[in-house]
C-alpha positions in Angstrom: 19.4 -51.3 -33.4 19.8 -49.3 -30.3 23.6 -49.3 -30.5 23.5 -47.9 -34.1 21.3 -45.0 -32.8 23.7 -44.3 -29.9 26.6 -44.2 -32.4 24.8 -41.8 -34.6 23.9 -39.4 -31.8 27.5 -39.6 -30.5 28.8 -38.5 -33.9 26.3 -35.6 -34.0 27.3 -34.4 -30.5 31.0 -34.5 -31.4 30.5 -32.6 -34.7 28.0 -30.0 -33.4 29.2 -26.5 -34.0 29.4 -24.6 -30.6 30.8 -21.2 -31.6 28.1 -19.0 -30.0 25.9 -18.9 -27.0 22.8 -19.4 -29.2 24.3 -22.6 -30.6 25.2 -23.8 -27.1 21.6 -23.3 -26.0 20.3 -25.1 -29.1 22.7 -28.0 -28.2 21.3 -28.2 -24.7 17.7 -28.3 -25.9 18.5 -30.9 -28.6 20.5 -33.3 -26.5 20.8 -32.7 -22.8 17.5 -31.1 -22.0 14.5 -32.9 -20.4 13.0 -33.4 -23.9 16.2 -33.9 -25.8 17.4 -37.0 -27.7 19.2 -38.5 -24.7 16.1 -38.4 -22.7 14.3 -40.2 -25.5 17.0 -42.9 -25.7 16.7 -43.6 -22.0 12.9 -44.0 -22.4 13.6 -46.5 -25.1 15.9 -48.5 -22.9 13.0 -50.6 -21.6 12.4 -52.0 -25.1 15.9 -53.4 -25.3 16.1 -57.2 -24.6 17.0 -58.0 -21.0 20.3 -59.6 -21.8 21.5 -56.5 -23.7 20.0 -53.8 -21.4 23.0 -53.6 -19.1 25.5 -53.0 -21.9 23.3 -50.5 -23.7 22.6 -48.7 -20.4 26.3 -48.2 -19.9 26.7 -46.8 -23.4 23.9 -44.4 -22.8 25.4 -43.2 -19.5 28.8 -42.6 -21.2 27.1 -40.7 -24.0 25.2 -38.5 -21.6 28.4 -37.8 -19.7 30.3 -36.9 -22.9 27.5 -34.5 -24.0 27.3 -32.9 -20.6 31.1 -32.5 -20.4 31.3 -30.9 -23.9 28.4 -28.5 -23.0 30.0 -27.4 -19.7 33.5 -27.0 -21.2 32.3 -24.9 -24.1 30.1 -22.8 -21.8 33.0 -21.9 -19.6 35.1 -21.1 -22.7 32.4 -18.8 -24.1 32.0 -17.0 -20.8 35.7 -16.5 -20.4 35.9 -15.1 -24.0 33.1 -12.7 -23.3 34.7 -11.4 -20.1 38.0 -10.8 -21.8 36.6 -9.3 -25.0 38.1 -5.9 -25.9 36.1 -2.8 -25.5 34.0 -1.7 -28.4 36.2 0.9 -30.2 33.1 2.6 -31.7 31.7 3.5 -28.2 32.7 6.8 -26.6 33.1 6.0 -22.9 33.5 9.7 -22.0 29.8 10.4 -22.8 27.7 11.3 -19.8 25.4 8.6 -18.4 21.8 8.5 -19.3 19.8 10.0 -16.4 17.6 7.5 -14.6 14.2 8.7 -13.7 13.4 8.0 -10.1 9.9 7.8 -8.5 8.7 10.2 -6.0 6.5 9.9 -2.9 2.8 10.5 -3.3 1.6 13.8 -1.8 -0.9 11.9 0.4 1.9 9.8 1.8 4.0 12.9 2.5 1.2 14.6 4.4 0.2 11.4 6.3 3.8 10.9 7.5 4.0 14.6 8.5 0.8 14.3 10.5 2.1 11.1 12.3 5.4 12.9 13.1 3.7 15.9 14.5 1.4 14.0 16.8 4.1 11.5 17.8 6.1 14.4 19.3 3.3 14.7 21.9 2.9 11.0 22.7 0.4 9.7 20.1 1.1 6.2 18.6 -0.3 4.8 15.4 -3.2 2.2 15.5 -4.6 0.4 12.5 -7.6 -1.8 11.8 -9.4 -3.8 9.0 -10.9 -2.0 6.1 -13.8 -4.4 6.1 -15.8 -4.0 9.3 -18.8 -5.5 10.9 -21.9 -3.4 11.7 -21.1 -3.3 15.4 -17.7 -1.7 15.1 -18.6 0.7 12.3 -22.0 1.9 13.6 -23.5 0.4 16.8 -20.5 0.8 19.1 -20.2 4.4 17.9 -23.7 5.3 19.0 -25.3 5.3 15.5 -29.1 4.6 15.8 -30.7 2.0 13.7 -32.3 4.5 11.4 -29.2 6.7 10.9 -28.8 7.8 7.2 -25.2 6.5 7.2 -26.5 3.0 7.4 -28.4 3.5 4.1 -27.1 2.0 0.9 -26.7 5.6 -0.5 -23.8 6.2 1.9 -22.2 2.8 2.7 -20.8 -0.1 0.7 -22.2 -3.3 2.1 -20.4 -6.6 1.5 -22.5 -9.4 0.0 -23.4 -11.9 2.7 -25.4 -15.1 3.1 -28.8 -15.1 4.8 -28.5 -15.0 8.6 -24.9 -13.7 8.6 -24.0 -10.3 10.3 -23.7 -7.3 8.1 -20.2 -6.3 6.9 -19.3 -3.0 5.3 -16.3 -1.2 3.8 -15.6 1.1 6.7 -17.0 4.5 6.3 -14.5 6.1 8.7 -11.5 5.1 10.8 -13.5 5.4 14.0 -13.9 1.6 14.3 -10.2 1.5 15.0 -10.9 3.7 18.1 -13.4 1.1 19.3 -10.9 -1.7 18.8 -8.2 0.3 20.7 -10.6 1.0 23.6 -11.6 -2.6 23.9 -8.1 -3.9 23.8 -6.3 -1.3 26.0 -6.9 0.3 29.3 -6.6 4.1 29.7 -4.5 6.2 29.4 -4.9 5.9 25.6 -3.3 8.2 23.2 -3.5 6.9 19.6 -4.0 8.1 16.0 -5.7 6.1 13.3 -4.8 6.8 9.7 -6.2 4.8 6.9 -8.5 4.4 3.8 -12.2 4.7 4.1 -15.1 4.3 1.6 -18.3 6.1 0.9 -20.9 5.5 -1.8 -20.4 8.9 -3.5 -20.1 10.2 -7.0 -16.5 10.9 -8.0 -15.9 14.6 -8.7 -13.4 17.4 -8.1 -14.4 17.6 -4.5 -15.5 14.0 -3.6 -14.4 10.4 -4.1 -15.7 7.0 -3.2 -12.3 6.1 -1.6 -10.3 8.5 0.4 -8.1 8.7 3.6 -8.8 9.9 7.1 -6.7 10.3 10.3 -8.3 10.4 13.7 -6.9 11.0 17.2 -8.1 9.6 20.4 -7.0 10.5 24.0 -8.7 9.0 27.0 -7.6 9.4 30.6 -8.9 10.8 33.9 -10.0 14.4 33.9 -9.7 15.0 30.2 -11.5 18.2 29.1 -12.5 20.1 26.0 -9.6 22.5 26.8 -7.2 19.6 26.3 -8.8 19.0 22.9 -8.5 22.6 21.8 -4.9 22.9 22.8 -4.0 19.7 20.9 -5.7 21.0 17.8 -4.0 24.4 18.1 -0.6 22.8 18.3 -1.3 20.4 15.4 -2.6 23.2 13.0 0.3 25.5 13.7 2.9 22.8 13.3 1.4 21.6 10.0 0.4 25.0 8.4 2.5 27.6 10.3 2.3 29.6 13.4 0.2 32.3 11.8 -2.8 30.0 11.4 -5.9 30.7 13.4 -8.4 28.1 14.5 -12.1 28.3 15.4 -14.5 25.7 16.6 -18.2 25.7 15.5 -20.8 23.7 17.4 -21.9 20.6 15.5 -23.2 17.0 16.0 -21.7 13.6 15.8 -23.3 10.5 17.2 -20.1 9.4 19.0 -19.0 12.7 20.6 -20.8 15.1 22.9 -20.3 18.1 22.8 -19.1 18.2 19.2 -17.6 20.8 16.9 -16.3 21.5 13.4 -12.7 22.7 13.1 -12.0 25.7 10.8 -8.7 27.3 10.0 -7.6 30.5 8.3 -8.0 30.1 4.5 -4.6 29.4 3.1 -5.5 31.0 -0.3 -6.6 34.4 0.8 -5.1 34.4 4.3 -8.5 35.2 5.9 -9.5 38.1 3.5 -12.2 36.1 1.7 -12.1 34.4 -1.7 -14.2 31.9 -3.7 -12.4 28.9 -2.1 -13.6 29.9 1.4 -16.8 31.4 0.0 -15.8 34.9 1.3 -15.7 33.8 5.0 -11.9 33.7 5.3 -12.3 30.2 7.0 -12.0 26.6 5.7 -13.2 23.5 7.5 -10.6 20.8 8.1 -12.4 18.3 10.3 -14.6 17.5 13.3 -14.0 16.9 17.0 -15.6 16.4 20.3 -15.6 14.7 23.7 -16.1 10.9 23.5 -19.7 10.2 24.3 -20.0 8.3 27.6 -22.2 5.7 25.8 -19.3 4.9 23.5 -16.9 4.5 26.4 -19.3 2.2 28.1 -19.8 0.1 24.9 -16.1 -0.4 24.7 -15.7 -1.4 28.3 -14.3 1.8 29.8 -15.9 3.3 32.9 -17.3 6.7 31.9 -17.6 7.7 35.6 -13.8 7.6 35.9 -12.5 8.3 32.5 -13.2 10.9 29.8 -11.6 11.6 26.5 -11.6 13.5 23.2 -11.5 12.4 19.6 -10.9 14.4 16.4 -10.3 13.6 12.8 -10.0 14.9 9.3 -9.6 13.9 5.7 -6.0 13.6 4.6 -7.0 14.6 1.0 -8.6 17.8 2.4 -5.4 18.6 4.3 -3.2 17.9 1.3 -5.3 20.0 -1.0 -5.1 22.9 1.4 -1.3 22.5 2.1 -0.4 22.3 -1.6 -3.4 24.3 -3.1 -4.7 21.4 -5.2 -8.1 22.1 -6.6 -9.1 18.6 -8.0 -9.4 15.6 -5.7 -9.3 13.2 -8.7 -5.6 14.1 -9.3 -4.6 11.9 -6.3 -5.7 8.7 -8.0 -5.0 9.3 -11.7 -1.2 8.5 -11.5 -0.3 11.4 -13.8 3.5 11.7 -13.5 3.3 15.3 -14.4 1.3 15.9 -11.2 3.4 13.7 -9.0 6.7 15.2 -10.1 5.7 18.5 -8.5 6.3 17.0 -5.0 9.9 15.8 -5.5 11.2 18.8 -3.6 8.7 18.2 -0.7 10.4 14.9 0.3 
């Protein structure tokens, strides 16, 4: 009968040895847990005749309360005993602590933050955008013609799409953020755009399919190439030292006109010529130019009233020059021996 089962379980609960935390946990699982014996007894209550159910239910509630009370009292006693236990006489408390290894900032993060700080001192704020972009923001709005090689599968990662949907890509540069800023703000605009970009390239010591760029955009009335040059001079000397020289070489980019490549004195040979700079004494760090009027017009800015400059560079390239790192793959291999070298740079 049900009463006999209740009496048996009550005797087991009262006699259960609760001298350790492990036994206490076993008691909880066996009796008071959701799958314990008390839960089974309550499930069996519906099989008891209607006239006896009230009395049996009261007995079950009393049994449950008794089990819970014993569990909680014994739990408090064990916790109090543990807190008041004497110190282990075999342990030497005068021993020095075990040093705890702490992480360090990644060199790319260190250089990115330094770049942001340098440009923030002359009024540039940080703007960010999505890493998955549509074709218009990544190419068309930046004056890329339909047959430009950058649109080819050899250079760009295209996102799979359904028939009839617009093309989406993993952004190949952070320039789409410039477009978003120009469409959402009115000049004057002074922003920098750091972030990850993607290119369909073979991974090697000098190239990777995922890397980081930072670009700067300044648009206002009467902005000239001289303003661009002075900003670059200031940035390079703040980042690399006042003895750094800068030169501009004519180049071509679809979204700027005129355009130039930015070279600085080789940090390895200090301009004397070495294998890193191929004997020229110069290393390239990025590209720049005046924003093409067509790009301004595409973004809703009057090119007759406003002009501006844009320039950008790879953060990996800057980091490699600053810390004289010769293999790009080290940045993504998570080798702690490599990362510990930058603890003093924080």
